[in-house]
Every structure is written in structure tokens, then in C-alpha cells.
C-alpha positions in Angstrom: 135.0 107.8 119.4 131.8 109.4 117.5 128.8 107.5 116.7 129.4 108.4 113.2 132.9 107.3 112.8 132.0 104.0 114.7 129.2 103.4 112.0 131.9 104.2 109.6 134.3 102.2 111.1 131.8 99.0 111.1 130.8 99.6 107.9 134.4 99.5 106.7 135.2 96.3 108.4 132.1 94.7 107.0 133.6 96.4 103.4 137.0 95.5 104.0 139.1 92.8 102.2 138.3 89.6 101.9 134.7 90.4 102.8 132.5 87.7 101.9 128.4 88.4 100.8 126.5 86.4 103.7 123.2 85.3 104.0 120.6 88.6 104.2 118.8 88.3 108.0 115.3 89.0 107.2 115.0 91.9 109.7 118.4 93.4 109.7 119.8 94.3 106.2 123.4 94.8 106.5 125.4 95.7 103.3 128.3 93.1 103.5 129.2 92.8 99.8 132.3 93.2 98.4 131.1 93.7 94.6 128.5 95.4 93.0 127.2 92.1 92.0 127.0 90.7 95.8 125.4 93.9 96.7 122.4 93.4 94.1 122.0 89.9 95.2 121.4 91.5 98.6 119.0 94.2 97.1 117.0 91.6 95.3 116.6 89.6 98.4 115.3 92.9 100.1 112.8 93.4 97.4 111.8 89.9 97.7 110.7 90.2 100.8 108.5 93.0 99.6 106.3 91.2 97.3 103.1 89.6 98.4 103.5 86.7 100.7 107.1 87.9 101.6 107.8 88.7 105.2 107.6 92.7 104.6 104.7 92.4 102.5 102.3 95.0 104.3 104.8 98.0 103.8 103.1 100.5 102.1 103.6 101.4 98.5 105.6 104.9 99.4 107.8 103.2 101.9 108.5 100.4 99.2 109.4 103.2 96.7 111.7 104.8 99.5 113.6 101.5 99.8 113.8 101.0 96.0 115.6 104.5 96.0 117.8 104.0 99.1 118.7 100.6 96.9 119.3 102.1 93.9 121.5 104.9 95.2 123.6 102.3 97.2 123.8 100.0 93.9 125.0 103.4 92.3 127.8 103.8 94.8 129.0 100.1 94.1 128.7 100.5 90.4 130.7 103.5 90.0 133.4 102.7 92.6 133.5 98.6 91.4 134.0 97.7 94.8 133.2 98.5 99.0 136.6 99.0 99.3 137.0 101.9 97.1 133.9 103.6 98.7 135.2 107.2 100.2 134.4 108.1 103.7 131.2 110.3 102.5 130.0 107.3 100.5 130.2 104.9 103.5 128.6 107.5 105.6 125.3 107.6 103.0 125.5 103.8 102.7 125.3 103.3 106.5 122.5 106.1 106.7 120.7 104.7 103.8 120.8 100.9 105.5 119.7 102.4 108.7 116.7 103.6 106.9 115.9 100.3 105.2 115.9 98.9 108.3 113.6 101.0 110.2 111.1 101.0 107.4 111.2 97.1 107.4 111.2 96.8 111.2 107.9 98.4 111.1 106.4 96.3 108.9 107.8 92.9 109.7 104.6 90.5 109.2 106.8 88.0 111.5 107.0 90.7 114.2 105.5 89.1 117.3 103.3 91.5 119.6 102.2 90.7 123.0 99.3 92.3 124.6 97.4 91.4 127.9 93.8 91.2 127.0 90.6 90.5 129.5 88.5 87.7 128.7 84.6 88.8 127.8 82.6 88.3 131.1 85.7 87.9 133.3 88.3 90.2 135.0 91.4 87.8 134.4 94.0 89.0 132.1 95.9 86.5 129.7 99.0 87.4 127.6 98.3 86.9 123.9 101.1 87.0 121.4 100.5 86.9 117.6 102.4 87.7 114.7 101.3 91.2 113.1 100.1 89.0 110.1 98.1 86.9 112.7 96.6 90.0 114.5 95.6 91.1 111.0 94.0 88.5 109.7 92.1 88.1 113.0 91.2 91.8 112.6 89.7 90.9 108.9 87.8 88.1 110.0 86.4 89.7 112.8 85.1 93.0 110.4 83.8 90.2 108.0 81.9 88.8 111.0 80.6 92.0 112.0 79.7 92.8 108.3 77.8 89.7 107.8 75.8 90.4 111.4 74.9 94.0 110.5 73.9 92.4 106.9 71.8 89.9 108.6 70.3 92.4 110.8 69.3 94.8 108.1 67.6 92.2 106.0 65.7 91.1 109.4 65.2 94.9 109.8 63.6 95.3 106.4 61.4 92.0 106.3 59.5 92.9 109.7 
């Protein structure tokens, strides 16, 4: 079975008779809706994760716009057909592609994604593993930049006073 046929089959099973909307997993947007209202709830959950303080708040504006377009096209498909079961094979393929693109964008901009790296402590050759979320890394970077600006400002003030 080709990858496309498999993706369509997986999507068809998710939208098959009796499919119920399930809780949206934060990192894995899967269209599991059987009705336009079910899909609207899923799309709203994705949009909520993009707002300030949400899991995907660091998503750039142009990528947020792309997600909105993709969710809009999926919603239009559901609205036009009335149910996931009525989607044509072409619609299902487009839906799988849209779903995969949304997932790719969200995965790259997941503020709770943990990134581990080996760091060498200043004054030592000893390396240790440091694991931080994207949000924590960004907060530390901002703190370090603020401290550097403050140090530069203080040096500038002292340098002008001499």
C-alpha cells in the first residue's frame, strides 16, 4: 500500500462511522471530527494554543496565518459535505496534507518542547547535560541579554564620568 493510500486509509478510519471527537493532543493535531461542529471545536483548540501564553505562542505571524488558512479550508470541506464520512478521496488527501502541515508548524514552535544539550561550565572542562524547554531557553536568553545591556550601560556611564 502506498504512503498516500495509507494516509487516506488512516484518515478514513478516523472519520469513519461513529467517530467521536477526542481531546486534542497539544502536539499532534489530528482531524477526528465527524461533524462540522466537532471540527470547529478542534480548530478552536489549535487557535487557542497560538495565543499569548499558549503552548505554541512563539509561532511567527506568517505561520499563524498559514495555520488559519489551512484550518479554514478544512472547515469549508466539513461545512460543504456535512460530515467527515462524505469527504471525497481528493478531499481526504487534501485534509491529510493540511493536517500534516499544521503539525509540522506546531512542532517547530512548541514552547514546551524540551531541548537537551551538553554545556561546558565556565572555568572547567567538565561537560554536563542541560535540558530546558524552548520557553525556558528563551527566558534565559532574554535575561542574559538584559544583563549584558545593563553592564554595557553601566560601563558607558562610568566611561563618560572619567
